[in-house]
C-alpha positions as CSV (number, residue, x, y, z in Angstrom):
1,M,0.1,0.0,0.0
2,T,2.9,2.5,0.6
3,L,4.1,1.9,-2.8
4,N,0.6,2.6,-4.0
5,A,0.8,5.8,-2.1
6,C,4.0,6.7,-3.7
7,A,2.8,6.1,-7.2
8,A,-0.4,8.2,-6.4
9,L,1.7,11.1,-5.1
10,V,3.9,11.1,-8.2
11,E,0.7,10.9,-10.5
12,K,-0.9,13.9,-8.7
13,A,2.2,16.3,-8.4
14,D,4.2,15.3,-11.6
15,H,2.1,13.6,-14.1
16,E,5.0,13.8,-16.8
17,R,7.2,11.7,-14.5
18,F,4.4,9.3,-13.6
19,R,3.9,8.4,-17.2
20,S,7.6,7.9,-17.8
21,I,7.7,5.6,-14.9
22,M,4.7,3.7,-15.9
23,A,6.5,3.3,-19.2
24,S,9.4,1.9,-17.5
25,P,9.8,-2.0,-16.9
26,V,7.7,-3.4,-14.1
27,A,10.9,-4.2,-12.1
28,A,12.0,-0.6,-12.1
29,R,9.0,0.8,-10.9
30,P,9.3,0.3,-7.1
31,V,12.7,2.2,-7.2
32,L,11.6,5.0,-9.3
33,F,8.3,5.6,-7.5
34,A,10.1,5.8,-4.2
35,L,12.9,8.0,-5.2
36,F,10.6,10.4,-7.3
37,A,7.9,10.4,-4.5
38,F,10.9,11.5,-2.1
39,N,12.0,14.1,-4.5
40,I,8.5,15.5,-4.6
41,E,8.3,15.8,-0.9
42,V,11.8,17.2,-0.6
43,A,11.3,19.8,-3.4
44,R,8.3,21.2,-2.1
45,A,9.3,21.4,1.4
46,P,10.8,25.0,1.1
47,W,7.6,26.2,-0.6
48,V,4.8,25.3,1.8
49,T,5.6,28.1,4.3
50,Q,7.1,31.4,4.3
51,E,9.0,30.8,7.4
52,P,12.5,29.7,6.7
53,M,13.0,28.1,10.0
54,I,9.9,25.9,9.4
55,A,11.1,25.1,6.0
56,E,14.6,24.1,7.3
57,M,13.0,21.8,10.0
58,R,11.0,20.0,7.1
59,L,14.1,19.5,5.1
60,Q,15.9,18.2,8.4
61,W,13.2,15.8,8.9
62,W,14.1,14.1,5.7
63,R,17.7,14.2,6.6
64,D,17.0,12.5,9.9
65,A,14.9,9.8,8.0
66,L,17.7,9.0,5.4
67,E,20.1,8.8,8.5
68,E,18.1,6.2,9.9
69,I,18.0,4.2,6.7
70,A,21.8,4.6,6.4
71,E,22.5,3.5,9.8
72,G,20.0,0.6,9.6
73,R,17.9,1.8,12.4
74,T,14.1,1.6,12.8
75,V,12.7,4.3,10.5
76,R,10.0,6.6,11.2
77,R,6.6,5.7,9.9
78,H,5.7,7.5,6.7
79,D,4.6,6.2,3.4
80,V,7.5,7.3,1.3
81,V,10.1,6.6,4.0
82,D,8.7,3.2,4.4
83,V,9.4,2.3,0.7
84,L,12.7,4.4,0.6
85,A,14.0,2.0,3.4
86,Q,13.2,-1.1,1.4
87,V,15.0,0.2,-1.8
88,L,17.9,2.3,-0.6
89,D,21.2,1.0,0.6
90,P,23.3,2.9,3.0
91,D,25.4,4.8,0.2
92,A,22.4,5.8,-1.4
93,A,20.6,7.1,1.7
94,R,23.9,9.3,2.5
95,L,24.1,10.4,-1.2
96,L,20.5,11.4,-1.1
97,D,21.2,13.4,2.2
98,G,23.3,15.8,-0.3
99,L,20.2,16.2,-2.3
100,V,18.1,17.4,0.7
101,A,20.9,19.8,1.7
102,A,21.2,21.4,-1.6
103,R,17.4,22.0,-1.4
104,R,18.1,24.8,1.3
105,W,18.8,27.1,-1.6
106,D,15.1,27.1,-2.5
107,I,14.1,28.6,1.1
108,Y,15.9,31.8,0.3
109,T,16.0,34.6,-2.2
110,D,19.8,34.6,-2.5
111,A,21.1,34.2,-6.2
112,F,23.8,31.5,-7.0
113,E,27.1,32.6,-6.2
114,D,28.9,31.6,-9.6
115,D,28.6,29.0,-12.3
116,A,30.1,26.3,-9.9
117,H,27.4,26.9,-7.3
118,L,24.8,26.6,-9.9
119,E,26.3,23.5,-11.3
120,N,26.7,21.7,-8.1
121,Y,22.9,22.6,-7.2
122,L,22.0,21.0,-10.5
123,D,24.1,17.9,-9.8
124,A,23.0,17.4,-6.3
125,T,19.3,17.9,-6.9
126,C,19.0,15.9,-10.1
127,G,22.2,14.1,-10.6
128,H,22.2,12.6,-7.2
129,L,18.6,11.4,-7.9
130,V,19.1,10.0,-11.2
131,W,22.5,8.4,-10.4
132,T,21.0,6.7,-7.4
133,A,18.0,5.3,-9.6
134,A,20.4,4.1,-12.2
135,R,22.7,2.3,-9.6
136,L,20.1,0.7,-7.8
137,L,18.5,-0.6,-11.0
138,G,21.7,-2.0,-12.8
139,K,25.3,-1.5,-14.1
140,A,26.0,1.8,-15.1
141,D,28.9,4.5,-15.6
142,E,28.4,7.2,-13.1
143,D,30.0,9.9,-15.3
144,A,27.7,8.9,-18.2
145,V,24.6,9.2,-16.0
146,R,25.5,12.3,-14.4
147,H,26.2,14.1,-17.6
148,A,22.8,13.1,-19.0
149,A,21.3,13.9,-15.6
150,Y,22.8,17.5,-15.9
151,G,21.1,18.1,-19.2
152,I,17.8,16.9,-17.6
153,A,18.4,19.3,-14.8
154,V,19.2,22.3,-17.1
155,A,15.8,21.6,-19.0
156,N,13.8,21.3,-15.9
157,L,15.2,24.5,-14.5
158,L,14.5,26.4,-17.6
159,R,10.9,25.1,-17.8
160,A,10.6,26.4,-14.1
161,I,12.0,29.9,-14.8
162,P,8.8,31.8,-14.9
163,E,7.4,30.3,-11.5
164,L,10.7,30.6,-9.9
165,E,11.1,34.3,-10.6
166,A,7.4,35.0,-9.7
167,R,8.3,33.5,-6.4
168,G,11.1,35.9,-5.7
169,R,13.8,33.6,-6.6
170,K,17.0,34.2,-8.8
171,P,17.5,31.0,-10.8
172,L,19.8,32.5,-13.4
173,L,23.2,33.9,-13.2
174,D,22.5,35.7,-16.6
175,G,19.0,36.0,-17.6
176,T,19.7,37.8,-20.9
177,P,18.7,35.8,-24.2
178,K,22.7,35.1,-24.6
179,G,23.2,33.9,-21.1
180,V,19.9,31.7,-21.2
181,Q,21.2,30.4,-24.6
182,A,24.7,29.4,-23.2
183,L,23.2,27.7,-20.4
184,A,21.0,25.7,-22.5
185,Q,23.9,24.9,-24.8
186,Q,25.8,23.7,-22.1
187,G,23.0,21.3,-20.8
188,L,22.5,20.0,-24.3
189,S,26.2,19.3,-24.8
190,R,26.4,17.5,-21.4
191,F,23.2,15.6,-22.4
192,E,24.7,14.4,-25.7
193,Q,28.0,13.6,-24.0
194,G,26.0,11.2,-21.9
195,T,24.1,9.8,-24.8
196,R,27.3,9.1,-26.4
197,S,28.4,6.9,-23.6
198,R,25.2,5.1,-23.3
199,A,26.9,1.8,-24.2
200,L,28.3,2.0,-20.5
201,I,24.6,2.4,-19.0
202,S,22.9,-1.2,-18.8
203,Q,19.2,-1.4,-20.1
204,P,17.9,-1.7,-16.6
205,S,19.8,1.4,-15.6
206,G,18.5,3.3,-18.6
207,A,15.0,3.3,-17.1
208,A,16.3,5.9,-14.6
209,L,17.0,8.2,-17.4
210,L,13.5,7.8,-19.2
211,V,12.3,10.5,-16.8
212,G,14.2,13.0,-18.8
213,H,12.6,12.0,-22.1
214,M,11.9,15.6,-23.0
215,A,15.2,17.2,-22.1
216,R,16.7,16.9,-25.6
217,P,13.7,18.8,-27.4
218,V,13.3,21.3,-24.7
219,L,17.0,22.2,-24.7
220,Q,17.2,22.3,-28.5
221,R,14.1,24.7,-28.3
222,A,15.8,27.0,-25.8
223,V,19.0,27.0,-27.7
224,K,17.3,28.1,-30.9
225,A,14.8,30.7,-29.2
226,P,16.0,31.6,-25.8
227,G,13.4,34.0,-25.5
228,R,10.8,31.3,-24.9
229,V,12.2,30.8,-21.5
230,A,10.9,33.9,-19.9
231,G,7.7,33.4,-21.5
232,G,7.1,29.8,-20.3
233,D,7.2,28.6,-23.9
234,L,9.4,25.7,-23.9
235,E,6.6,23.0,-23.4
236,F,5.6,20.5,-26.0
237,G,2.0,19.5,-26.8
238,P,0.8,16.2,-25.2
239,I,0.8,14.3,-28.5
240,R,4.5,15.0,-29.1
241,Q,5.4,14.3,-25.5
242,S,3.4,10.8,-25.6
243,A,5.0,10.0,-29.2
244,R,8.5,10.5,-27.8
245,L,7.9,8.6,-24.7
246,F,6.5,5.7,-26.6
247,Q,9.4,5.6,-29.1
248,L,12.0,5.7,-26.2
249,S,10.0,3.1,-24.2
250,V,9.6,0.8,-27.2
251,R,13.3,1.0,-27.7
252,G,13.7,0.0,-23.9
253,W,16.4,2.7,-23.9
254,W,16.8,6.5,-23.6
255,R,18.3,8.2,-26.7
């Protein structure tokens, strides 16, 4: 029942990810639903209150839960934590602690300090998540997975720019069309670098990357027309999204 609760949470909060997980092999779904339900809970923790201290406490709650899993102690009762405890090993739990810590940036309105700060944030929030999923599902080269995950992270960030800015955040170091284009191109280049190394990622592990099935077309669109980012005009219609997901799932691969 807790796995069903995780699936329901993902379906309600992130239908695109839900569809991509449902297109994955059945054996991969418990890991993916657990991880992405966890990610949803952590990602929204900074936004459910305007009190920074309360947001910090919410994130610390998840860090404490991961510590319980990592140390093999009795874990607190929670639908998502229950399933996480079944699928994570100690190394995965410790790595995901870095994801939760990185989400502290979302609580405040400070800009990223520099390119390295932004890159570390994207790697911790998306890279740790996707790499954990890939490693738990099968054999994979970490560099290849993280390159692809970085591209997915940039695509997700660019899609979220209007909402983040409306909430008073400063997600871009350079919000000019040239700066946006450069970031999108960097994300696309890293994604393609991961793609070129796909022989180093087993088919079971590749299911972890199916959640980024729209990353390439989104990044290509942002490179070609960076002005679309500010207008929230990077999305593709449901037919295009479904067709791409079907194409990739039939291949049993991310491409």
